[in-house]
LUMVEXMAR-980958 format. One record per residue: residue in one letter; x, y, z of N, C-alpha, C in turn. Coordinates in Angstrom, 3 decimals. Layout:
<pts>
+------+----------+----------+----------+----------+----------+----------+----------+----------+----------+
| type |     n_c1 |     n_c2 |     n_c3 |    ca_c1 |    ca_c2 |    ca_c3 |     c_c1 |     c_c2 |     c_c3 |
+------+----------+----------+----------+----------+----------+----------+----------+----------+----------+
|    A |        X |        Y |        Z |        X |        Y |        Z |        X |        Y |        Z |
...
+------+----------+----------+----------+----------+----------+----------+----------+----------+----------+
</pts>
This chain:
<pts>
+------+----------+----------+----------+----------+----------+----------+----------+----------+----------+
| type |     n_c1 |     n_c2 |     n_c3 |    ca_c1 |    ca_c2 |    ca_c3 |     c_c1 |     c_c2 |     c_c3 |
+------+----------+----------+----------+----------+----------+----------+----------+----------+----------+
|    X |   64.122 |  167.027 |  122.439 |   64.674 |  167.026 |  121.102 |   63.574 |  167.423 |  120.116 |
|    X |   63.856 |  168.387 |  119.310 |   62.918 |  168.842 |  118.270 |   63.150 |  168.001 |  117.029 |
|    X |   62.074 |  167.369 |  116.551 |   62.182 |  166.508 |  115.369 |   61.849 |  167.285 |  114.111 |
|    X |   62.513 |  166.914 |  113.028 |   62.130 |  167.461 |  111.724 |   60.745 |  166.930 |  111.389 |
|    X |   60.083 |  167.560 |  110.444 |   58.763 |  167.085 |  110.024 |   58.840 |  165.640 |  109.540 |
|    X |   59.892 |  165.309 |  108.812 |   60.057 |  163.947 |  108.290 |   60.229 |  162.934 |  109.429 |
|    X |   61.048 |  163.290 |  110.418 |   61.252 |  162.389 |  111.553 |   59.973 |  162.266 |  112.384 |
|    X |   59.252 |  163.365 |  112.546 |   57.990 |  163.325 |  113.295 |   57.002 |  162.390 |  112.606 |
|    X |   56.928 |  162.467 |  111.294 |   56.038 |  161.570 |  110.546 |   56.502 |  160.123 |  110.681 |
|    X |   57.801 |  159.884 |  110.647 |   58.332 |  158.531 |  110.830 |   58.007 |  157.990 |  112.208 |
|    X |   58.107 |  158.855 |  113.217 |   57.758 |  158.453 |  114.579 |   56.274 |  158.101 |  114.661 |
|    X |   55.438 |  158.936 |  114.078 |   53.997 |  158.667 |  114.100 |   53.663 |  157.364 |  113.376 |
|    X |   54.316 |  157.119 |  112.229 |   54.097 |  155.859 |  111.507 |   54.557 |  154.666 |  112.338 |
|    X |   55.718 |  154.812 |  112.948 |   56.257 |  153.730 |  113.769 |   55.392 |  153.430 |  114.976 |
|    X |   54.922 |  154.465 |  115.651 |   54.054 |  154.278 |  116.818 |   52.740 |  153.635 |  116.391 |
|    X |   52.178 |  154.099 |  115.278 |   50.925 |  153.505 |  114.788 |   51.118 |  152.030 |  114.455 |
|    X |   52.227 |  151.695 |  113.800 |   52.502 |  150.292 |  113.477 |   52.678 |  149.483 |  114.763 |
|    X |   53.375 |  150.029 |  115.732 |   53.572 |  149.362 |  117.017 |   52.225 |  149.079 |  117.677 |
|    X |   51.379 |  150.091 |  117.728 |   50.076 |  149.946 |  118.375 |   49.145 |  149.016 |  117.613 |
|    X |   49.392 |  148.850 |  116.322 |   48.606 |  147.916 |  115.498 |   49.233 |  146.521 |  115.442 |
|    X |   50.259 |  146.290 |  116.278 |   50.943 |  144.993 |  116.328 |   51.643 |  144.632 |  115.022 |
|    X |   52.025 |  145.633 |  114.245 |   52.826 |  145.409 |  113.033 |   54.268 |  145.728 |  113.410 |
|    X |   54.855 |  144.792 |  114.168 |   56.122 |  145.080 |  114.829 |   57.312 |  145.165 |  113.886 |
|    X |   57.348 |  144.359 |  112.854 |   58.475 |  144.453 |  111.912 |   58.480 |  145.831 |  111.256 |
|    X |   57.313 |  146.297 |  110.872 |   57.210 |  147.637 |  110.276 |   57.561 |  148.705 |  111.313 |
|    X |   57.092 |  148.517 |  112.533 |   57.402 |  149.476 |  113.598 |   58.911 |  149.568 |  113.808 |
|    X |   59.574 |  148.411 |  113.806 |   61.027 |  148.404 |  114.010 |   61.732 |  149.150 |  112.881 |
|    X |   61.287 |  148.936 |  111.653 |   61.919 |  149.635 |  110.518 |   61.772 |  151.152 |  110.653 |
|    X |   60.640 |  151.603 |  111.142 |   60.418 |  153.045 |  111.295 |   61.102 |  153.609 |  112.527 |
|    X |   61.091 |  152.851 |  113.628 |   61.535 |  153.403 |  114.903 |   63.026 |  153.234 |  115.175 |
|    X |   63.639 |  152.178 |  114.667 |   65.051 |  151.937 |  114.995 |   65.960 |  153.093 |  114.566 |
|    X |   65.810 |  153.637 |  113.343 |   66.673 |  154.785 |  112.985 |   66.450 |  155.986 |  113.909 |
|    X |   65.218 |  156.176 |  114.354 |   64.937 |  157.281 |  115.270 |   65.524 |  157.004 |  116.655 |
|    X |   65.489 |  155.745 |  117.072 |   66.121 |  155.373 |  118.337 |   67.623 |  155.667 |  118.263 |
|    X |   68.233 |  155.293 |  117.147 |   69.665 |  155.564 |  116.954 |   69.951 |  157.064 |  116.992 |
|    X |   68.984 |  157.869 |  116.557 |   69.155 |  159.323 |  116.539 |   68.866 |  159.960 |  117.902 |
|    X |   68.459 |  159.123 |  118.889 |   68.261 |  159.639 |  120.245 |   66.838 |  160.016 |  120.594 |
|    X |   65.859 |  159.552 |  119.853 |   64.451 |  159.856 |  120.152 |   63.966 |  158.869 |  121.216 |
|    X |   63.724 |  159.369 |  122.421 |   63.412 |  158.511 |  123.567 |   62.161 |  157.672 |  123.355 |
|    X |   61.122 |  158.230 |  122.759 |   59.905 |  157.462 |  122.543 |   60.163 |  156.288 |  121.603 |
|    X |   60.987 |  156.483 |  120.602 |   61.373 |  155.399 |  119.698 |   62.239 |  154.387 |  120.448 |
|    X |   63.160 |  154.863 |  121.270 |   64.025 |  153.969 |  122.037 |   63.196 |  153.072 |  122.953 |
|    X |   62.202 |  153.642 |  123.595 |   61.335 |  152.887 |  124.498 |   60.619 |  151.756 |  123.764 |
|    X |   60.043 |  152.070 |  122.625 |   59.308 |  151.043 |  121.874 |   60.247 |  149.995 |  121.261 |
|    X |   61.402 |  150.413 |  120.794 |   62.390 |  149.467 |  120.282 |   62.802 |  148.514 |  121.410 |
|    X |   62.997 |  149.051 |  122.603 |   63.352 |  148.216 |  123.754 |   62.279 |  147.167 |  124.025 |
|    X |   61.030 |  147.570 |  123.992 |   59.931 |  146.626 |  124.235 |   59.938 |  145.517 |  123.191 |
|    X |   60.180 |  145.878 |  121.934 |   60.197 |  144.867 |  120.882 |   61.348 |  143.881 |  121.099 |
|    X |   62.537 |  144.378 |  121.455 |   63.657 |  143.483 |  121.735 |   63.400 |  142.656 |  122.999 |
|    X |   62.799 |  143.254 |  123.989 |   62.531 |  142.576 |  125.255 |   61.595 |  141.381 |  125.061 |
|    X |   60.606 |  141.561 |  124.206 |   59.561 |  140.554 |  124.051 |   59.624 |  139.782 |  122.741 |
|    X |   60.631 |  140.055 |  121.918 |   60.740 |  139.358 |  120.647 |   59.588 |  139.685 |  119.712 |
|    X |   59.238 |  140.939 |  119.627 |   58.126 |  141.390 |  118.778 |   58.676 |  141.939 |  117.467 |
|    X |   58.524 |  141.185 |  116.405 |   59.014 |  141.606 |  115.102 |   60.502 |  141.378 |  114.913 |
|    X |   61.167 |  140.965 |  115.966 |   62.598 |  140.656 |  115.964 |   62.820 |  139.513 |  116.944 |
|    X |   64.000 |  138.906 |  116.875 |   64.356 |  137.907 |  117.881 |   64.517 |  138.616 |  119.230 |
|    X |   64.123 |  137.951 |  120.300 |   64.303 |  138.513 |  121.645 |   65.799 |  138.711 |  121.877 |
|    X |   66.172 |  139.924 |  122.267 |   67.575 |  140.262 |  122.514 |   67.660 |  141.062 |  123.811 |
|    X |   67.818 |  140.379 |  124.940 |   67.815 |  141.067 |  126.234 |   68.811 |  142.221 |  126.335 |
|    X |   70.017 |  142.038 |  125.778 |   71.022 |  143.109 |  125.881 |   70.561 |  144.368 |  125.149 |
|    X |   69.960 |  144.182 |  123.977 |   69.447 |  145.332 |  123.222 |   68.253 |  145.966 |  123.939 |
|    X |   67.434 |  145.126 |  124.556 |   66.283 |  145.649 |  125.307 |   66.759 |  146.575 |  126.415 |
|    X |   67.753 |  146.132 |  127.166 |   68.273 |  146.944 |  128.267 |   68.963 |  148.199 |  127.729 |
|    X |   69.722 |  148.042 |  126.672 |   70.424 |  149.198 |  126.081 |   69.435 |  150.309 |  125.725 |
|    X |   68.377 |  149.941 |  125.003 |   67.428 |  150.948 |  124.544 |   66.545 |  151.456 |  125.669 |
|    X |   66.151 |  150.575 |  126.596 |   65.309 |  151.031 |  127.712 |   66.087 |  152.011 |  128.577 |
|    X |   67.362 |  151.700 |  128.830 |   68.187 |  152.608 |  129.634 |   68.374 |  153.958 |  128.923 |
|    X |   68.606 |  153.918 |  127.620 |   68.787 |  155.172 |  126.869 |   67.539 |  156.045 |  126.997 |
|    X |   66.376 |  155.439 |  126.841 |   65.130 |  156.212 |  126.950 |   64.919 |  156.695 |  128.382 |
|    X |   65.209 |  155.837 |  129.363 |   65.031 |  156.215 |  130.767 |   65.983 |  157.345 |  131.150 |
|    X |   67.208 |  157.277 |  130.672 |   68.164 |  158.340 |  130.986 |   67.758 |  159.663 |  130.349 |
|    X |   66.936 |  159.586 |  129.322 |   66.409 |  160.796 |  128.680 |   65.089 |  161.232 |  129.318 |
|    X |   64.776 |  160.648 |  130.488 |   63.607 |  161.015 |  131.306 |   62.266 |  160.598 |  130.679 |
|    X |   62.260 |  159.548 |  129.870 |   60.994 |  158.982 |  129.395 |   60.408 |  158.206 |  130.573 |
|    X |   59.298 |  158.684 |  131.117 |   58.727 |  158.116 |  132.339 |   58.351 |  156.644 |  132.180 |
|    X |   57.802 |  156.279 |  131.042 |   57.421 |  154.885 |  130.836 |   58.656 |  153.986 |  130.777 |
|    X |   59.736 |  154.487 |  130.211 |   60.979 |  153.721 |  130.163 |   61.582 |  153.597 |  131.562 |
|    X |   61.512 |  154.657 |  132.351 |   61.986 |  154.582 |  133.734 |   61.228 |  153.503 |  134.493 |
|    X |   59.910 |  153.505 |  134.341 |   59.066 |  152.508 |  134.999 |   59.420 |  151.107 |  134.501 |
|    X |   59.517 |  150.949 |  133.195 |   59.808 |  149.631 |  132.614 |   61.184 |  149.128 |  133.045 |
|    X |   62.179 |  150.012 |  133.078 |   63.521 |  149.602 |  133.485 |   63.521 |  149.195 |  134.962 |
|    X |   62.827 |  149.961 |  135.777 |   62.698 |  149.591 |  137.190 |   62.049 |  148.227 |  137.350 |
|    X |   61.019 |  147.971 |  136.582 |   60.322 |  146.691 |  136.644 |   61.224 |  145.567 |  136.136 |
|    X |   62.034 |  145.854 |  135.114 |   62.983 |  144.858 |  134.618 |   63.944 |  144.449 |  135.737 |
|    X |   64.448 |  145.433 |  136.490 |   65.341 |  145.128 |  137.601 |   64.604 |  144.404 |  138.725 |
|    X |   63.377 |  144.742 |  138.970 |   62.595 |  144.065 |  140.004 |   62.369 |  142.601 |  139.640 |
|    X |   61.993 |  142.351 |  138.396 |   61.651 |  141.005 |  137.947 |   62.857 |  140.181 |  137.503 |
|    X |   63.979 |  140.846 |  137.260 |   65.123 |  140.137 |  136.704 |   64.886 |  139.770 |  135.247 |
|    X |   64.190 |  140.638 |  134.531 |   63.900 |  140.423 |  133.113 |   64.953 |  141.161 |  132.286 |
|    X |   65.789 |  140.420 |  131.595 |   66.876 |  140.946 |  130.760 |   68.080 |  141.425 |  131.567 |
|    X |   67.970 |  141.484 |  132.872 |   69.042 |  141.904 |  133.768 |   68.991 |  141.026 |  135.017 |
|    X |   70.048 |  141.063 |  135.796 |   70.024 |  140.406 |  137.102 |   69.099 |  141.223 |  138.014 |
|    X |   68.296 |  140.555 |  138.832 |   67.458 |  141.316 |  139.774 |   68.330 |  142.220 |  140.645 |
|    X |   67.853 |  143.440 |  140.863 |   68.613 |  144.409 |  141.648 |   67.620 |  145.385 |  142.266 |
|    X |   67.314 |  145.168 |  143.539 |   66.325 |  145.997 |  144.224 |   66.688 |  147.471 |  144.239 |
|    X |   67.971 |  147.773 |  144.432 |   68.384 |  149.186 |  144.479 |   68.159 |  149.861 |  143.131 |
|    X |   68.499 |  149.169 |  142.038 |   68.253 |  149.736 |  140.706 |   66.754 |  149.854 |  140.438 |
|    X |   65.994 |  148.854 |  140.877 |   64.537 |  148.906 |  140.697 |   63.982 |  150.150 |  141.386 |
|    X |   64.368 |  150.358 |  142.629 |   63.880 |  151.527 |  143.378 |   64.314 |  152.817 |  142.689 |
|    X |   65.570 |  152.884 |  142.264 |   66.079 |  154.094 |  141.601 |   65.198 |  154.480 |  140.414 |
|    X |   64.956 |  153.537 |  139.511 |   64.197 |  153.857 |  138.298 |   62.710 |  154.035 |  138.589 |
|    X |   62.170 |  153.253 |  139.513 |   60.753 |  153.417 |  139.860 |   60.512 |  154.762 |  140.542 |
|    X |   61.437 |  155.192 |  141.387 |   61.281 |  156.504 |  142.024 |   61.338 |  157.630 |  140.999 |
|    X |   62.189 |  157.494 |  139.994 |   62.235 |  158.513 |  138.938 |   60.905 |  158.570 |  138.202 |
|    X |   60.346 |  157.386 |  137.888 |   59.045 |  157.347 |  137.205 |   57.950 |  157.895 |  138.109 |
|    X |   57.991 |  157.532 |  139.374 |   56.996 |  158.030 |  140.328 |   57.081 |  159.553 |  140.437 |
|    X |   58.296 |  160.078 |  140.401 |   58.495 |  161.523 |  140.448 |   57.877 |  162.249 |  139.263 |
|    X |   57.662 |  161.518 |  138.184 |   57.002 |  162.099 |  137.015 |   55.493 |  161.834 |  137.044 |
|    X |   55.018 |  161.249 |  138.146 |   53.572 |  161.096 |  138.324 |   52.988 |  159.753 |  137.930 |
|    X |   53.813 |  158.777 |  137.582 |   53.256 |  157.476 |  137.177 |   52.754 |  156.720 |  138.396 |
|    X |   51.444 |  156.581 |  138.496 |   50.867 |  155.916 |  139.662 |   51.253 |  154.445 |  139.723 |
|    X |   51.461 |  153.803 |  138.570 |   51.898 |  152.413 |  138.564 |   53.244 |  152.250 |  139.254 |
|    X |   54.137 |  153.198 |  139.060 |   55.445 |  153.155 |  139.719 |   55.272 |  153.343 |  141.222 |
|    X |   54.398 |  154.242 |  141.620 |   54.141 |  154.468 |  143.046 |   53.560 |  153.218 |  143.688 |
|    X |   52.629 |  152.591 |  143.003 |   52.005 |  151.372 |  143.524 |   53.024 |  150.237 |  143.609 |
|    X |   53.870 |  150.106 |  142.607 |   54.900 |  149.069 |  142.630 |   55.853 |  149.291 |  143.791 |
|    X |   56.248 |  150.534 |  144.026 |   57.113 |  150.840 |  145.173 |   56.406 |  150.496 |  146.480 |
|    X |   55.131 |  150.821 |  146.595 |   54.371 |  150.495 |  147.808 |   54.371 |  148.989 |  148.047 |
|    X |   54.129 |  148.233 |  147.000 |   54.119 |  146.771 |  147.132 |   55.493 |  146.232 |  147.497 |
|    X |   56.532 |  146.781 |  146.893 |   57.891 |  146.341 |  147.209 |   58.172 |  146.515 |  148.708 |
|    X |   57.848 |  147.703 |  149.227 |   58.113 |  147.963 |  150.641 |   57.178 |  147.170 |  151.543 |
|    X |   55.949 |  146.986 |  151.150 |   54.991 |  146.219 |  151.956 |   55.407 |  144.753 |  152.055 |
|    X |   55.927 |  144.208 |  150.967 |   56.273 |  142.793 |  150.916 |   57.753 |  142.518 |  151.185 |
|    X |   58.571 |  143.566 |  151.223 |   60.002 |  143.369 |  151.374 |   60.600 |  142.713 |  150.138 |
|    X |   60.086 |  143.078 |  149.001 |   60.531 |  142.472 |  147.739 |   61.548 |  143.382 |  147.059 |
|    X |   62.808 |  142.979 |  147.071 |   63.875 |  143.779 |  146.479 |   64.397 |  144.865 |  147.402 |
|    X |   63.714 |  145.064 |  148.503 |   64.095 |  146.052 |  149.516 |   63.764 |  145.464 |  150.881 |
|    X |   64.277 |  146.097 |  151.909 |   63.892 |  145.669 |  153.250 |   62.435 |  146.077 |  153.488 |
|    X |   61.679 |  145.186 |  154.104 |   60.273 |  145.488 |  154.389 |   60.193 |  146.757 |  155.234 |
|    X |   59.312 |  147.688 |  154.821 |   59.185 |  148.975 |  155.502 |   57.730 |  149.421 |  155.388 |
|    X |   56.898 |  149.035 |  156.372 |   55.469 |  149.365 |  156.300 |   55.188 |  150.867 |  156.177 |
|    X |   56.016 |  151.696 |  156.803 |   55.775 |  153.142 |  156.728 |   56.068 |  153.667 |  155.320 |
|    X |   57.146 |  153.198 |  154.696 |   57.429 |  153.590 |  153.314 |   56.327 |  153.084 |  152.396 |
|    X |   55.857 |  151.872 |  152.631 |   54.754 |  151.324 |  151.827 |   53.528 |  152.223 |  151.962 |
|    X |   53.216 |  152.628 |  153.173 |   52.061 |  153.504 |  153.429 |   52.201 |  154.828 |  152.664 |
|    X |   53.386 |  155.422 |  152.723 |   53.607 |  156.697 |  152.020 |   53.404 |  156.525 |  150.513 |
|    X |   53.933 |  155.418 |  149.956 |   53.780 |  155.208 |  148.518 |   52.334 |  154.896 |  148.148 |
|    X |   51.617 |  154.136 |  148.986 |   50.191 |  153.882 |  148.710 |   49.421 |  155.208 |  148.683 |
|    X |   49.691 |  156.060 |  149.636 |   49.016 |  157.366 |  149.684 |   49.388 |  158.188 |  148.453 |
|    X |   50.665 |  158.193 |  148.097 |   51.107 |  158.943 |  146.908 |   50.408 |  158.432 |  145.651 |
|    X |   50.112 |  157.124 |  145.623 |   49.444 |  156.534 |  144.456 |   47.937 |  156.753 |  144.481 |
|    X |   47.427 |  157.346 |  145.556 |   45.999 |  157.644 |  145.630 |   45.168 |  156.573 |  146.317 |
|    X |   45.832 |  155.653 |  147.017 |   45.121 |  154.609 |  147.735 |   45.037 |  154.956 |  149.213 |
|    X |   43.996 |  154.462 |  149.861 |   43.858 |  154.582 |  151.311 |   44.427 |  153.302 |  151.919 |
|    X |   45.625 |  153.368 |  152.489 |   46.254 |  152.150 |  152.998 |   45.457 |  151.493 |  154.121 |
|    X |   44.712 |  152.281 |  154.907 |   43.914 |  151.701 |  155.977 |   42.775 |  150.857 |  155.402 |
|    X |   42.161 |  151.336 |  154.352 |   41.083 |  150.582 |  153.704 |   41.659 |  149.320 |  153.061 |
|    X |   42.846 |  149.430 |  152.490 |   43.468 |  148.258 |  151.859 |   43.770 |  147.195 |  152.898 |
|    X |   44.256 |  147.609 |  154.087 |   44.554 |  146.651 |  155.157 |   43.276 |  145.967 |  155.616 |
|    X |   42.170 |  146.727 |  155.678 |   40.895 |  146.147 |  156.084 |   40.398 |  145.123 |  155.060 |
|    X |   40.669 |  145.366 |  153.776 |   40.254 |  144.421 |  152.736 |   41.013 |  143.111 |  152.828 |
|    X |   42.292 |  143.179 |  153.271 |   43.092 |  141.963 |  153.413 |   42.575 |  141.126 |  154.580 |
|    X |   42.032 |  141.836 |  155.589 |   41.446 |  141.358 |  156.778 |   41.667 |  140.119 |  157.368 |
+------+----------+----------+----------+----------+----------+----------+----------+----------+----------+
</pts>
């Protein structure tokens, strides 16, 4: 989505306020942009609702905005939504949904998503334990699974 100069400036102000922990101000700047379909704004609005930052914690709104951003291929939102399903934060735990969103984030290169998938398969958390899938995800994340096994020793 191509933003107007005014919307781009609003996004920059909102992101700066978010990063400076001025969440009420961030929400005022970012919420209208989230409503307009700006995925980066949707992602940050979701985080604020998820954690009660500058607003009351609202799990339903957190999921609504995180899903909107994830469906728009925002990699961080895909990762966060997958983690929400893994942890049961704002949603019922759902291993299949966790894998779906984490794989999308991993496909965009997020090593944290790859590592989370490796751990899920290694531990059988949210999925059936699958050491070979865990190994593939560890390698994809840039880890040497043999060295990791030796460290657990």
